[in-house]
All heavy atoms as atom14 arrays in JSON, in Angstrom:
{
  "sequence": "MAQAKKVALYAVAVFVLYTIINSPSRAADLVQVGFEGISSAAQGVGEFMTELIN",
  "atom14_mask": [
    [1, 1, 1, 1, 1, 1, 1, 1, 0, 0, 0, 0, 0, 0],
    [1, 1, 1, 1, 1, 0, 0, 0, 0, 0, 0, 0, 0, 0],
    [1, 1, 1, 1, 1, 1, 1, 1, 1, 0, 0, 0, 0, 0],
    [1, 1, 1, 1, 1, 0, 0, 0, 0, 0, 0, 0, 0, 0],
    [1, 1, 1, 1, 1, 1, 1, 1, 1, 0, 0, 0, 0, 0],
    [1, 1, 1, 1, 1, 1, 1, 1, 1, 0, 0, 0, 0, 0],
    [1, 1, 1, 1, 1, 1, 1, 0, 0, 0, 0, 0, 0, 0],
    [1, 1, 1, 1, 1, 0, 0, 0, 0, 0, 0, 0, 0, 0],
    [1, 1, 1, 1, 1, 1, 1, 1, 0, 0, 0, 0, 0, 0],
    [1, 1, 1, 1, 1, 1, 1, 1, 1, 1, 1, 1, 0, 0],
    [1, 1, 1, 1, 1, 0, 0, 0, 0, 0, 0, 0, 0, 0],
    [1, 1, 1, 1, 1, 1, 1, 0, 0, 0, 0, 0, 0, 0],
    [1, 1, 1, 1, 1, 0, 0, 0, 0, 0, 0, 0, 0, 0],
    [1, 1, 1, 1, 1, 1, 1, 0, 0, 0, 0, 0, 0, 0],
    [1, 1, 1, 1, 1, 1, 1, 1, 1, 1, 1, 0, 0, 0],
    [1, 1, 1, 1, 1, 1, 1, 0, 0, 0, 0, 0, 0, 0],
    [1, 1, 1, 1, 1, 1, 1, 1, 0, 0, 0, 0, 0, 0],
    [1, 1, 1, 1, 1, 1, 1, 1, 1, 1, 1, 1, 0, 0],
    [1, 1, 1, 1, 1, 1, 1, 0, 0, 0, 0, 0, 0, 0],
    [1, 1, 1, 1, 1, 1, 1, 1, 0, 0, 0, 0, 0, 0],
    [1, 1, 1, 1, 1, 1, 1, 1, 0, 0, 0, 0, 0, 0],
    [1, 1, 1, 1, 1, 1, 1, 1, 0, 0, 0, 0, 0, 0],
    [1, 1, 1, 1, 1, 1, 0, 0, 0, 0, 0, 0, 0, 0],
    [1, 1, 1, 1, 1, 1, 1, 0, 0, 0, 0, 0, 0, 0],
    [1, 1, 1, 1, 1, 1, 0, 0, 0, 0, 0, 0, 0, 0],
    [1, 1, 1, 1, 1, 1, 1, 1, 1, 1, 1, 0, 0, 0],
    [1, 1, 1, 1, 1, 0, 0, 0, 0, 0, 0, 0, 0, 0],
    [1, 1, 1, 1, 1, 0, 0, 0, 0, 0, 0, 0, 0, 0],
    [1, 1, 1, 1, 1, 1, 1, 1, 0, 0, 0, 0, 0, 0],
    [1, 1, 1, 1, 1, 1, 1, 1, 0, 0, 0, 0, 0, 0],
    [1, 1, 1, 1, 1, 1, 1, 0, 0, 0, 0, 0, 0, 0],
    [1, 1, 1, 1, 1, 1, 1, 1, 1, 0, 0, 0, 0, 0],
    [1, 1, 1, 1, 1, 1, 1, 0, 0, 0, 0, 0, 0, 0],
    [1, 1, 1, 1, 0, 0, 0, 0, 0, 0, 0, 0, 0, 0],
    [1, 1, 1, 1, 1, 1, 1, 1, 1, 1, 1, 0, 0, 0],
    [1, 1, 1, 1, 1, 1, 1, 1, 1, 0, 0, 0, 0, 0],
    [1, 1, 1, 1, 0, 0, 0, 0, 0, 0, 0, 0, 0, 0],
    [1, 1, 1, 1, 1, 1, 1, 1, 0, 0, 0, 0, 0, 0],
    [1, 1, 1, 1, 1, 1, 0, 0, 0, 0, 0, 0, 0, 0],
    [1, 1, 1, 1, 1, 1, 0, 0, 0, 0, 0, 0, 0, 0],
    [1, 1, 1, 1, 1, 0, 0, 0, 0, 0, 0, 0, 0, 0],
    [1, 1, 1, 1, 1, 0, 0, 0, 0, 0, 0, 0, 0, 0],
    [1, 1, 1, 1, 1, 1, 1, 1, 1, 0, 0, 0, 0, 0],
    [1, 1, 1, 1, 0, 0, 0, 0, 0, 0, 0, 0, 0, 0],
    [1, 1, 1, 1, 1, 1, 1, 0, 0, 0, 0, 0, 0, 0],
    [1, 1, 1, 1, 0, 0, 0, 0, 0, 0, 0, 0, 0, 0],
    [1, 1, 1, 1, 1, 1, 1, 1, 1, 0, 0, 0, 0, 0],
    [1, 1, 1, 1, 1, 1, 1, 1, 1, 1, 1, 0, 0, 0],
    [1, 1, 1, 1, 1, 1, 1, 1, 0, 0, 0, 0, 0, 0],
    [1, 1, 1, 1, 1, 1, 1, 0, 0, 0, 0, 0, 0, 0],
    [1, 1, 1, 1, 1, 1, 1, 1, 1, 0, 0, 0, 0, 0],
    [1, 1, 1, 1, 1, 1, 1, 1, 0, 0, 0, 0, 0, 0],
    [1, 1, 1, 1, 1, 1, 1, 1, 0, 0, 0, 0, 0, 0],
    [1, 1, 1, 1, 1, 1, 1, 1, 0, 0, 0, 0, 0, 0]
  ],
  "atom14_positions": [
    [[0.83, -1.21, 0.0], [0.0, 0.0, 0.0], [0.87, 1.26, 0.0], [0.55, 2.23, -0.68], [-0.92, -0.04, 1.23], [-1.98, 1.02, 1.21], [-3.03, 0.77, -0.22], [-4.36, 1.81, 0.2], [0.0, 0.0, 0.0], [0.0, 0.0, 0.0], [0.0, 0.0, 0.0], [0.0, 0.0, 0.0], [0.0, 0.0, 0.0], [0.0, 0.0, 0.0]],
    [[1.94, 1.23, 0.78], [2.84, 2.39, 0.83], [3.49, 2.62, -0.53], [3.72, 3.78, -0.91], [3.9, 2.18, 1.9], [0.0, 0.0, 0.0], [0.0, 0.0, 0.0], [0.0, 0.0, 0.0], [0.0, 0.0, 0.0], [0.0, 0.0, 0.0], [0.0, 0.0, 0.0], [0.0, 0.0, 0.0], [0.0, 0.0, 0.0], [0.0, 0.0, 0.0]],
    [[3.78, 1.55, -1.23], [4.4, 1.66, -2.56], [3.44, 2.35, -3.53], [3.85, 3.2, -4.31], [4.78, 0.27, -3.07], [5.58, 0.28, -4.34], [7.02, 0.72, -4.11], [7.48, 0.82, -2.98], [7.71, 0.99, -5.18], [0.0, 0.0, 0.0], [0.0, 0.0, 0.0], [0.0, 0.0, 0.0], [0.0, 0.0, 0.0], [0.0, 0.0, 0.0]],
    [[2.16, 2.0, -3.49], [1.17, 2.61, -4.38], [1.02, 4.09, -4.06], [0.88, 4.92, -4.97], [-0.16, 1.9, -4.24], [0.0, 0.0, 0.0], [0.0, 0.0, 0.0], [0.0, 0.0, 0.0], [0.0, 0.0, 0.0], [0.0, 0.0, 0.0], [0.0, 0.0, 0.0], [0.0, 0.0, 0.0], [0.0, 0.0, 0.0], [0.0, 0.0, 0.0]],
    [[1.05, 4.43, -2.79], [0.94, 5.83, -2.38], [2.13, 6.64, -2.89], [1.98, 7.77, -3.35], [0.85, 5.91, -0.85], [0.28, 7.21, -0.34], [0.22, 7.22, 1.18], [-0.95, 6.4, 1.68], [-1.15, 6.54, 3.13], [0.0, 0.0, 0.0], [0.0, 0.0, 0.0], [0.0, 0.0, 0.0], [0.0, 0.0, 0.0], [0.0, 0.0, 0.0]],
    [[3.31, 6.03, -2.83], [4.52, 6.69, -3.3], [4.46, 6.92, -4.81], [4.81, 7.99, -5.29], [5.72, 5.82, -2.93], [7.03, 6.5, -2.98], [8.11, 5.53, -2.51], [9.23, 6.27, -1.85], [10.28, 5.37, -1.38], [0.0, 0.0, 0.0], [0.0, 0.0, 0.0], [0.0, 0.0, 0.0], [0.0, 0.0, 0.0], [0.0, 0.0, 0.0]],
    [[4.01, 5.92, -5.55], [3.9, 6.03, -7.01], [2.87, 7.1, -7.37], [3.09, 7.91, -8.28], [3.53, 4.67, -7.63], [3.15, 4.82, -9.09], [4.67, 3.69, -7.46], [0.0, 0.0, 0.0], [0.0, 0.0, 0.0], [0.0, 0.0, 0.0], [0.0, 0.0, 0.0], [0.0, 0.0, 0.0], [0.0, 0.0, 0.0], [0.0, 0.0, 0.0]],
    [[1.75, 7.14, -6.66], [0.72, 8.15, -6.93], [1.26, 9.55, -6.64], [0.99, 10.49, -7.41], [-0.51, 7.88, -6.08], [0.0, 0.0, 0.0], [0.0, 0.0, 0.0], [0.0, 0.0, 0.0], [0.0, 0.0, 0.0], [0.0, 0.0, 0.0], [0.0, 0.0, 0.0], [0.0, 0.0, 0.0], [0.0, 0.0, 0.0], [0.0, 0.0, 0.0]],
    [[2.02, 9.71, -5.58], [2.6, 11.01, -5.25], [3.57, 11.47, -6.34], [3.55, 12.63, -6.75], [3.3, 10.94, -3.89], [3.95, 12.23, -3.41], [2.89, 13.31, -3.2], [4.71, 11.99, -2.12], [0.0, 0.0, 0.0], [0.0, 0.0, 0.0], [0.0, 0.0, 0.0], [0.0, 0.0, 0.0], [0.0, 0.0, 0.0], [0.0, 0.0, 0.0]],
    [[4.4, 10.55, -6.82], [5.32, 10.88, -7.91], [4.55, 11.25, -9.18], [4.93, 12.18, -9.89], [6.27, 9.73, -8.2], [7.37, 9.59, -7.17], [7.77, 8.33, -6.74], [8.02, 10.69, -6.63], [8.78, 8.17, -5.8], [9.02, 10.55, -5.69], [9.4, 9.3, -5.27], [10.39, 9.15, -4.36], [0.0, 0.0, 0.0], [0.0, 0.0, 0.0]],
    [[3.49, 10.55, -9.47], [2.69, 10.84, -10.67], [2.08, 12.23, -10.58], [2.08, 12.99, -11.55], [1.61, 9.79, -10.85], [0.0, 0.0, 0.0], [0.0, 0.0, 0.0], [0.0, 0.0, 0.0], [0.0, 0.0, 0.0], [0.0, 0.0, 0.0], [0.0, 0.0, 0.0], [0.0, 0.0, 0.0], [0.0, 0.0, 0.0], [0.0, 0.0, 0.0]],
    [[1.57, 12.58, -9.41], [0.99, 13.92, -9.22], [2.07, 14.98, -9.36], [1.86, 16.01, -10.0], [0.27, 14.01, -7.86], [-0.09, 15.44, -7.52], [-0.98, 13.14, -7.86], [0.0, 0.0, 0.0], [0.0, 0.0, 0.0], [0.0, 0.0, 0.0], [0.0, 0.0, 0.0], [0.0, 0.0, 0.0], [0.0, 0.0, 0.0], [0.0, 0.0, 0.0]],
    [[3.24, 14.74, -8.79], [4.33, 15.7, -8.88], [4.77, 15.9, -10.33], [4.99, 17.04, -10.77], [5.51, 15.24, -8.03], [0.0, 0.0, 0.0], [0.0, 0.0, 0.0], [0.0, 0.0, 0.0], [0.0, 0.0, 0.0], [0.0, 0.0, 0.0], [0.0, 0.0, 0.0], [0.0, 0.0, 0.0], [0.0, 0.0, 0.0], [0.0, 0.0, 0.0]],
    [[4.87, 14.82, -11.08], [5.25, 14.93, -12.49], [4.18, 15.69, -13.27], [4.49, 16.55, -14.1], [5.48, 13.53, -13.1], [5.58, 13.59, -14.62], [6.73, 12.91, -12.51], [0.0, 0.0, 0.0], [0.0, 0.0, 0.0], [0.0, 0.0, 0.0], [0.0, 0.0, 0.0], [0.0, 0.0, 0.0], [0.0, 0.0, 0.0], [0.0, 0.0, 0.0]],
    [[2.92, 15.43, -12.99], [1.84, 16.13, -13.67], [1.88, 17.62, -13.37], [1.72, 18.46, -14.27], [0.49, 15.54, -13.27], [-0.67, 16.28, -13.85], [-0.98, 16.18, -15.19], [-1.46, 17.11, -13.06], [-2.05, 16.87, -15.74], [-2.52, 17.81, -13.59], [-2.82, 17.69, -14.93], [0.0, 0.0, 0.0], [0.0, 0.0, 0.0], [0.0, 0.0, 0.0]],
    [[2.09, 17.98, -12.11], [2.16, 19.39, -11.72], [3.32, 20.08, -12.42], [3.17, 21.18, -12.97], [2.25, 19.54, -10.19], [2.62, 20.95, -9.78], [0.94, 19.13, -9.54], [0.0, 0.0, 0.0], [0.0, 0.0, 0.0], [0.0, 0.0, 0.0], [0.0, 0.0, 0.0], [0.0, 0.0, 0.0], [0.0, 0.0, 0.0], [0.0, 0.0, 0.0]],
    [[4.48, 19.46, -12.41], [5.64, 20.05, -13.09], [5.41, 20.18, -14.59], [5.75, 21.19, -15.19], [6.89, 19.21, -12.82], [7.44, 19.3, -11.41], [8.58, 18.32, -11.23], [7.9, 20.71, -11.1], [0.0, 0.0, 0.0], [0.0, 0.0, 0.0], [0.0, 0.0, 0.0], [0.0, 0.0, 0.0], [0.0, 0.0, 0.0], [0.0, 0.0, 0.0]],
    [[4.8, 19.17, -15.21], [4.49, 19.23, -16.63], [3.54, 20.38, -16.93], [3.73, 21.13, -17.89], [3.88, 17.9, -17.09], [3.37, 17.95, -18.51], [4.24, 17.89, -19.58], [2.0, 18.08, -18.77], [3.78, 17.94, -20.88], [1.53, 18.14, -20.07], [2.42, 18.06, -21.12], [1.95, 18.14, -22.4], [0.0, 0.0, 0.0], [0.0, 0.0, 0.0]],
    [[2.53, 20.54, -16.09], [1.57, 21.63, -16.29], [2.23, 22.99, -16.17], [1.99, 23.89, -16.97], [0.41, 21.52, -15.28], [-0.2, 20.23, -15.43], [-0.63, 22.58, -15.51], [0.0, 0.0, 0.0], [0.0, 0.0, 0.0], [0.0, 0.0, 0.0], [0.0, 0.0, 0.0], [0.0, 0.0, 0.0], [0.0, 0.0, 0.0], [0.0, 0.0, 0.0]],
    [[3.09, 23.15, -15.16], [3.77, 24.43, -14.96], [4.69, 24.74, -16.13], [4.73, 25.88, -16.61], [4.55, 24.41, -13.63], [3.57, 24.4, -12.46], [5.49, 25.6, -13.52], [4.2, 24.15, -11.12], [0.0, 0.0, 0.0], [0.0, 0.0, 0.0], [0.0, 0.0, 0.0], [0.0, 0.0, 0.0], [0.0, 0.0, 0.0], [0.0, 0.0, 0.0]],
    [[5.43, 23.76, -16.59], [6.37, 23.98, -17.69], [5.64, 24.19, -19.01], [5.99, 25.06, -19.8], [7.36, 22.81, -17.79], [8.27, 22.8, -16.56], [8.18, 22.87, -19.07], [9.1, 21.55, -16.41], [0.0, 0.0, 0.0], [0.0, 0.0, 0.0], [0.0, 0.0, 0.0], [0.0, 0.0, 0.0], [0.0, 0.0, 0.0], [0.0, 0.0, 0.0]],
    [[4.6, 23.41, -19.24], [3.88, 23.46, -20.51], [3.01, 24.7, -20.64], [2.92, 25.29, -21.72], [3.02, 22.2, -20.67], [2.51, 22.02, -22.07], [3.14, 22.46, -23.01], [1.36, 21.4, -22.19], [0.0, 0.0, 0.0], [0.0, 0.0, 0.0], [0.0, 0.0, 0.0], [0.0, 0.0, 0.0], [0.0, 0.0, 0.0], [0.0, 0.0, 0.0]],
    [[2.36, 25.1, -19.56], [1.44, 26.24, -19.62], [1.48, 27.03, -18.31], [0.61, 26.85, -17.45], [0.02, 25.72, -19.88], [-0.89, 26.78, -19.91], [0.0, 0.0, 0.0], [0.0, 0.0, 0.0], [0.0, 0.0, 0.0], [0.0, 0.0, 0.0], [0.0, 0.0, 0.0], [0.0, 0.0, 0.0], [0.0, 0.0, 0.0], [0.0, 0.0, 0.0]],
    [[2.47, 27.9, -18.16], [2.61, 28.62, -16.89], [1.43, 29.53, -16.58], [1.04, 29.67, -15.42], [3.88, 29.43, -17.06], [4.44, 29.14, -18.38], [3.52, 28.19, -19.08], [0.0, 0.0, 0.0], [0.0, 0.0, 0.0], [0.0, 0.0, 0.0], [0.0, 0.0, 0.0], [0.0, 0.0, 0.0], [0.0, 0.0, 0.0], [0.0, 0.0, 0.0]],
    [[0.81, 30.13, -17.59], [-0.31, 31.02, -17.31], [-1.51, 30.24, -16.8], [-2.21, 30.68, -15.88], [-0.69, 31.82, -18.56], [-1.1, 30.95, -19.59], [0.0, 0.0, 0.0], [0.0, 0.0, 0.0], [0.0, 0.0, 0.0], [0.0, 0.0, 0.0], [0.0, 0.0, 0.0], [0.0, 0.0, 0.0], [0.0, 0.0, 0.0], [0.0, 0.0, 0.0]],
    [[-1.74, 29.07, -17.35], [-2.84, 28.21, -16.88], [-2.57, 27.72, -15.46], [-3.46, 27.67, -14.63], [-3.01, 27.02, -17.83], [-4.04, 26.02, -17.41], [-5.46, 26.56, -17.57], [-6.39, 25.49, -17.24], [-7.49, 25.66, -16.56], [-7.83, 26.87, -16.16], [-8.28, 24.66, -16.29], [0.0, 0.0, 0.0], [0.0, 0.0, 0.0], [0.0, 0.0, 0.0]],
    [[-1.32, 27.38, -15.18], [-0.95, 26.95, -13.84], [-1.17, 28.08, -12.84], [-1.66, 27.86, -11.73], [0.5, 26.48, -13.81], [0.0, 0.0, 0.0], [0.0, 0.0, 0.0], [0.0, 0.0, 0.0], [0.0, 0.0, 0.0], [0.0, 0.0, 0.0], [0.0, 0.0, 0.0], [0.0, 0.0, 0.0], [0.0, 0.0, 0.0], [0.0, 0.0, 0.0]],
    [[-0.83, 29.3, -13.23], [-1.03, 30.46, -12.35], [-2.52, 30.67, -12.1], [-2.92, 31.0, -10.97], [-0.41, 31.71, -12.96], [0.0, 0.0, 0.0], [0.0, 0.0, 0.0], [0.0, 0.0, 0.0], [0.0, 0.0, 0.0], [0.0, 0.0, 0.0], [0.0, 0.0, 0.0], [0.0, 0.0, 0.0], [0.0, 0.0, 0.0], [0.0, 0.0, 0.0]],
    [[-3.33, 30.5, -13.12], [-4.78, 30.63, -12.94], [-5.31, 29.58, -11.96], [-6.14, 29.89, -11.11], [-5.51, 30.48, -14.28], [-5.29, 31.66, -15.21], [-4.89, 32.73, -14.71], [-5.52, 31.49, -16.42], [0.0, 0.0, 0.0], [0.0, 0.0, 0.0], [0.0, 0.0, 0.0], [0.0, 0.0, 0.0], [0.0, 0.0, 0.0], [0.0, 0.0, 0.0]],
    [[-4.82, 28.36, -12.07], [-5.28, 27.3, -11.16], [-4.86, 27.59, -9.72], [-5.64, 27.37, -8.79], [-4.72, 25.95, -11.61], [-5.27, 25.4, -12.92], [-4.54, 24.14, -13.32], [-6.76, 25.16, -12.82], [0.0, 0.0, 0.0], [0.0, 0.0, 0.0], [0.0, 0.0, 0.0], [0.0, 0.0, 0.0], [0.0, 0.0, 0.0], [0.0, 0.0, 0.0]],
    [[-3.65, 28.1, -9.53], [-3.19, 28.46, -8.18], [-4.06, 29.58, -7.62], [-4.45, 29.55, -6.45], [-1.7, 28.85, -8.2], [-1.27, 29.46, -6.88], [-0.85, 27.64, -8.52], [0.0, 0.0, 0.0], [0.0, 0.0, 0.0], [0.0, 0.0, 0.0], [0.0, 0.0, 0.0], [0.0, 0.0, 0.0], [0.0, 0.0, 0.0], [0.0, 0.0, 0.0]],
    [[-4.37, 30.56, -8.46], [-5.21, 31.67, -8.01], [-6.59, 31.17, -7.6], [-7.12, 31.58, -6.56], [-5.33, 32.72, -9.12], [-6.15, 33.92, -8.69], [-6.26, 34.97, -9.79], [-5.78, 34.77, -10.9], [-6.87, 36.09, -9.47], [0.0, 0.0, 0.0], [0.0, 0.0, 0.0], [0.0, 0.0, 0.0], [0.0, 0.0, 0.0], [0.0, 0.0, 0.0]],
    [[-7.17, 30.3, -8.37], [-8.47, 29.73, -8.03], [-8.4, 28.97, -6.71], [-9.29, 29.08, -5.86], [-8.98, 28.81, -9.17], [-10.14, 27.97, -8.72], [-9.37, 29.64, -10.39], [0.0, 0.0, 0.0], [0.0, 0.0, 0.0], [0.0, 0.0, 0.0], [0.0, 0.0, 0.0], [0.0, 0.0, 0.0], [0.0, 0.0, 0.0], [0.0, 0.0, 0.0]],
    [[-7.32, 28.24, -6.51], [-7.14, 27.5, -5.27], [-7.06, 28.42, -4.07], [-7.7, 28.19, -3.04], [0.0, 0.0, 0.0], [0.0, 0.0, 0.0], [0.0, 0.0, 0.0], [0.0, 0.0, 0.0], [0.0, 0.0, 0.0], [0.0, 0.0, 0.0], [0.0, 0.0, 0.0], [0.0, 0.0, 0.0], [0.0, 0.0, 0.0], [0.0, 0.0, 0.0]],
    [[-6.28, 29.49, -4.18], [-6.15, 30.42, -3.07], [-7.45, 31.18, -2.82], [-7.79, 31.49, -1.68], [-5.0, 31.39, -3.29], [-3.66, 30.82, -2.93], [-2.66, 30.7, -3.88], [-3.41, 30.36, -1.65], [-1.43, 30.17, -3.55], [-2.18, 29.82, -1.31], [-1.18, 29.72, -2.28], [0.0, 0.0, 0.0], [0.0, 0.0, 0.0], [0.0, 0.0, 0.0]],
    [[-8.19, 31.48, -3.88], [-9.49, 32.13, -3.69], [-10.44, 31.2, -2.95], [-11.22, 31.65, -2.1], [-10.08, 32.54, -5.05], [-9.41, 33.74, -5.66], [-9.92, 34.06, -7.06], [-10.8, 33.34, -7.57], [-9.42, 35.04, -7.64], [0.0, 0.0, 0.0], [0.0, 0.0, 0.0], [0.0, 0.0, 0.0], [0.0, 0.0, 0.0], [0.0, 0.0, 0.0]],
    [[-10.4, 29.93, -3.26], [-11.24, 28.95, -2.56], [-10.87, 28.85, -1.09], [-11.75, 28.82, -0.21], [0.0, 0.0, 0.0], [0.0, 0.0, 0.0], [0.0, 0.0, 0.0], [0.0, 0.0, 0.0], [0.0, 0.0, 0.0], [0.0, 0.0, 0.0], [0.0, 0.0, 0.0], [0.0, 0.0, 0.0], [0.0, 0.0, 0.0], [0.0, 0.0, 0.0]],
    [[-9.58, 28.82, -0.79], [-9.13, 28.77, 0.61], [-9.54, 30.03, 1.34], [-10.02, 29.98, 2.48], [-7.6, 28.56, 0.67], [-7.25, 27.17, 0.16], [-7.08, 28.78, 2.09], [-5.77, 26.95, -0.05], [0.0, 0.0, 0.0], [0.0, 0.0, 0.0], [0.0, 0.0, 0.0], [0.0, 0.0, 0.0], [0.0, 0.0, 0.0], [0.0, 0.0, 0.0]],
    [[-9.39, 31.17, 0.69], [-9.77, 32.44, 1.3], [-11.27, 32.5, 1.57], [-11.7, 32.94, 2.64], [-9.37, 33.6, 0.38], [-9.85, 34.83, 0.88], [0.0, 0.0, 0.0], [0.0, 0.0, 0.0], [0.0, 0.0, 0.0], [0.0, 0.0, 0.0], [0.0, 0.0, 0.0], [0.0, 0.0, 0.0], [0.0, 0.0, 0.0], [0.0, 0.0, 0.0]],
    [[-12.06, 32.03, 0.64], [-13.51, 32.01, 0.8], [-13.91, 31.09, 1.94], [-14.79, 31.43, 2.75], [-14.17, 31.57, -0.5], [-15.56, 31.47, -0.34], [0.0, 0.0, 0.0], [0.0, 0.0, 0.0], [0.0, 0.0, 0.0], [0.0, 0.0, 0.0], [0.0, 0.0, 0.0], [0.0, 0.0, 0.0], [0.0, 0.0, 0.0], [0.0, 0.0, 0.0]],
    [[-13.26, 29.94, 2.04], [-13.57, 29.0, 3.12], [-13.21, 29.6, 4.48], [-13.98, 29.49, 5.44], [-12.82, 27.69, 2.91], [0.0, 0.0, 0.0], [0.0, 0.0, 0.0], [0.0, 0.0, 0.0], [0.0, 0.0, 0.0], [0.0, 0.0, 0.0], [0.0, 0.0, 0.0], [0.0, 0.0, 0.0], [0.0, 0.0, 0.0], [0.0, 0.0, 0.0]],
    [[-12.06, 30.26, 4.57], [-11.65, 30.89, 5.82], [-12.61, 32.02, 6.2], [-12.95, 32.19, 7.38], [-10.23, 31.43, 5.7], [0.0, 0.0, 0.0], [0.0, 0.0, 0.0], [0.0, 0.0, 0.0], [0.0, 0.0, 0.0], [0.0, 0.0, 0.0], [0.0, 0.0, 0.0], [0.0, 0.0, 0.0], [0.0, 0.0, 0.0], [0.0, 0.0, 0.0]],
    [[-13.06, 32.77, 5.22], [-14.01, 33.84, 5.48], [-15.33, 33.25, 5.99], [-15.94, 33.78, 6.93], [-14.26, 34.66, 4.22], [-15.17, 35.85, 4.44], [-15.36, 36.65, 3.16], [-14.93, 36.25, 2.09], [-16.02, 37.79, 3.28], [0.0, 0.0, 0.0], [0.0, 0.0, 0.0], [0.0, 0.0, 0.0], [0.0, 0.0, 0.0], [0.0, 0.0, 0.0]],
    [[-15.77, 32.17, 5.41], [-17.0, 31.51, 5.86], [-16.88, 31.01, 7.29], [-17.81, 31.15, 8.08], [0.0, 0.0, 0.0], [0.0, 0.0, 0.0], [0.0, 0.0, 0.0], [0.0, 0.0, 0.0], [0.0, 0.0, 0.0], [0.0, 0.0, 0.0], [0.0, 0.0, 0.0], [0.0, 0.0, 0.0], [0.0, 0.0, 0.0], [0.0, 0.0, 0.0]],
    [[-15.74, 30.42, 7.63], [-15.52, 29.96, 9.0], [-15.53, 31.15, 9.96], [-16.1, 31.09, 11.03], [-14.21, 29.15, 9.1], [-13.84, 28.9, 10.55], [-14.33, 27.84, 8.34], [0.0, 0.0, 0.0], [0.0, 0.0, 0.0], [0.0, 0.0, 0.0], [0.0, 0.0, 0.0], [0.0, 0.0, 0.0], [0.0, 0.0, 0.0], [0.0, 0.0, 0.0]],
    [[-14.9, 32.23, 9.55], [-14.87, 33.44, 10.38], [-16.27, 34.0, 10.62], [-16.61, 34.37, 11.74], [0.0, 0.0, 0.0], [0.0, 0.0, 0.0], [0.0, 0.0, 0.0], [0.0, 0.0, 0.0], [0.0, 0.0, 0.0], [0.0, 0.0, 0.0], [0.0, 0.0, 0.0], [0.0, 0.0, 0.0], [0.0, 0.0, 0.0], [0.0, 0.0, 0.0]],
    [[-17.06, 34.05, 9.58], [-18.44, 34.54, 9.73], [-19.26, 33.63, 10.63], [-20.05, 34.08, 11.45], [-19.1, 34.67, 8.35], [-18.55, 35.8, 7.52], [-19.15, 35.84, 6.11], [-20.06, 35.02, 5.81], [-18.7, 36.68, 5.32], [0.0, 0.0, 0.0], [0.0, 0.0, 0.0], [0.0, 0.0, 0.0], [0.0, 0.0, 0.0], [0.0, 0.0, 0.0]],
    [[-19.06, 32.31, 10.49], [-19.75, 31.35, 11.33], [-19.4, 31.54, 12.79], [-20.27, 31.56, 13.67], [-19.43, 29.92, 10.88], [-19.97, 28.86, 11.79], [-21.32, 28.57, 11.8], [-19.13, 28.18, 12.65], [-21.84, 27.6, 12.64], [-19.62, 27.21, 13.49], [-20.98, 26.92, 13.48], [0.0, 0.0, 0.0], [0.0, 0.0, 0.0], [0.0, 0.0, 0.0]],
    [[-18.11, 31.69, 13.07], [-17.67, 31.89, 14.46], [-18.2, 33.2, 15.02], [-18.59, 33.25, 16.18], [-16.13, 31.86, 14.53], [-15.55, 30.52, 14.26], [-16.08, 29.32, 15.48], [-15.26, 27.89, 14.92], [0.0, 0.0, 0.0], [0.0, 0.0, 0.0], [0.0, 0.0, 0.0], [0.0, 0.0, 0.0], [0.0, 0.0, 0.0], [0.0, 0.0, 0.0]],
    [[-18.23, 34.24, 14.19], [-18.76, 35.53, 14.64], [-20.23, 35.39, 15.0], [-20.69, 35.88, 16.04], [-18.58, 36.6, 13.56], [-17.18, 36.73, 13.26], [-19.13, 37.94, 14.0], [0.0, 0.0, 0.0], [0.0, 0.0, 0.0], [0.0, 0.0, 0.0], [0.0, 0.0, 0.0], [0.0, 0.0, 0.0], [0.0, 0.0, 0.0], [0.0, 0.0, 0.0]],
    [[-21.0, 34.73, 14.17], [-22.43, 34.53, 14.44], [-22.64, 33.63, 15.65], [-23.59, 33.8, 16.41], [-23.13, 33.96, 13.21], [-23.27, 34.93, 12.08], [-24.1, 36.15, 12.45], [-25.12, 36.01, 13.14], [-23.68, 37.26, 12.06], [0.0, 0.0, 0.0], [0.0, 0.0, 0.0], [0.0, 0.0, 0.0], [0.0, 0.0, 0.0], [0.0, 0.0, 0.0]],
    [[-21.75, 32.67, 15.83], [-21.85, 31.76, 16.98], [-21.63, 32.52, 18.28], [-22.32, 32.27, 19.28], [-20.82, 30.64, 16.82], [-20.94, 29.43, 17.72], [-22.25, 28.71, 17.42], [-19.78, 28.49, 17.51], [0.0, 0.0, 0.0], [0.0, 0.0, 0.0], [0.0, 0.0, 0.0], [0.0, 0.0, 0.0], [0.0, 0.0, 0.0], [0.0, 0.0, 0.0]],
    [[-20.68, 33.44, 18.28], [-20.4, 34.24, 19.48], [-21.54, 35.21, 19.75], [-21.91, 35.41, 20.91], [-19.06, 34.98, 19.33], [-17.92, 33.96, 19.35], [-18.87, 36.02, 20.42], [-16.57, 34.54, 19.0], [0.0, 0.0, 0.0], [0.0, 0.0, 0.0], [0.0, 0.0, 0.0], [0.0, 0.0, 0.0], [0.0, 0.0, 0.0], [0.0, 0.0, 0.0]],
    [[-22.09, 35.81, 18.72], [-23.19, 36.77, 18.91], [-24.43, 36.0, 19.27], [-25.24, 36.23, 19.99], [-23.44, 37.58, 17.64], [-22.29, 38.52, 17.34], [-21.55, 38.9, 18.24], [-22.15, 38.88, 16.11], [0.0, 0.0, 0.0], [0.0, 0.0, 0.0], [0.0, 0.0, 0.0], [0.0, 0.0, 0.0], [0.0, 0.0, 0.0], [0.0, 0.0, 0.0]]
  ]
}
């Protein structure tokens, strides 16, 4: 099982590097979308906690 996990991790790493090298602007867009999603999730948690306290 550990061997399969290691192979999958290497495959993902190779795919990410290929995407960055092949299309840097697309890779930048994907990173931006990811950070926007994380920011939105953190904002939602913050609003929830604020409402919970009030």
